[in-house]
N, C-alpha and C positions, 0 to 999 in steps of 0.2 A: 371050390374056387382055392387054386394052392395061394398061398400068398409066400414071399420071400426076402428076406433080410438082403438088401441090396446096397446100402449104402449108412455109414457114418460120419456125419458131418460135427468135428468138432472144429470149436473157436477157438480161438488163438489172439496171443495180443501181439505175438513181431514172426510176421509169416515165416522171413528166411530162417532167426533160426529154429521156429518152429516142423519145417522140412528138414533142415540139417538134423537139429536131432532122430526123427523117425527115419529117414533116410541110411545118416552117419548109424549111428548106436543104435537101430534096432533093426537093419539091414532091411527093408521095407524096399523097395522098388518104385520112383517114379514112373507114373503115364502120363503126367504134365506140372507145371509151375505155372503159378504167374504172381503177378503180386497180389488177388483176390481170392486166388483158388488154387489146391495142391492135391492131386490125386496121390495117391497109392495103390499098386497093385496087391492087392494079399490072396488072393481068390475069392471067391463067390461074392466076396463082400467087398465093396471099394471104400477105403480109408480119405476122408477126404477135411483141409483143412480150411476155413474161412477167416477169413478178420472178426474178430469178438464188434458187436455191438450190444447198445444198450439193450434191450431184449434179445441176445445173445449174447450173456459173459463168460467172459477168459474161461477155462475147461467143459463150460458146458458142450454135451452130444446132444446131436440132434439125429434118429436115424430116419432111412428111410427104407420102403416096400416095394418089393414088386408083385403086378397085380397081371395076371391075364387080361383082364378087360376094363377097365378105367375107370368107361359108363357105369357095368354091372358092379362092379366096386365102389361107385358112389352112392348109384338105388340101393344096397343092401344095405352100409352102413347107416348112411339116412332113416331109411327103415329102424336100423336097429338104435336108431337115436343119438348117433358117433357124432359132434359136432364137429363144422368142417370152418376151416377158416379159408378156403380157397375151393372151390368151387374146379373141374376142371379143366384145366388151362394147358395150350401149346407152351411147354417154356425148353428150352435146349434141344430143342427136336424132336421131344417125346411129351405126352398129357401129364400133366403132375395135378395132387388135389395136397391139401393142406387140410390136420385134421387135429384135433385136442384129443390125446388120451387119458385114460381114467385115470391119472394123477394131474391131467392139464396141461400135460405138454406138447407140445407141438410134432406132428410125424409128417412125414410126406407117403403119399402112394404116386408111382408112373405102371404106368401100362398103356398100349393100344386103346 
């Protein structure tokens, strides 16, 4: 099974300010922008900005992985003892599962 880093979600206090910084200072190309979600095209991995919350404080990040088959990934990782916080669920036109990594950080996996 091939796993690829596909998303990094960075939690921000001020969406407009953060989007401007990443666009104007770092030269990243905006793929889409809204008050609650901004994406930058950075090659194989998308950088997304999201408003911070109590669960995701300012400056924290969450990583997302792409897998060929989400059902196979879910079954395999459950068998290995990985703790899932959300089973594969239809979201944003794909199936996404959320799980805790070895350090307790929430990550996501998406696939067919």
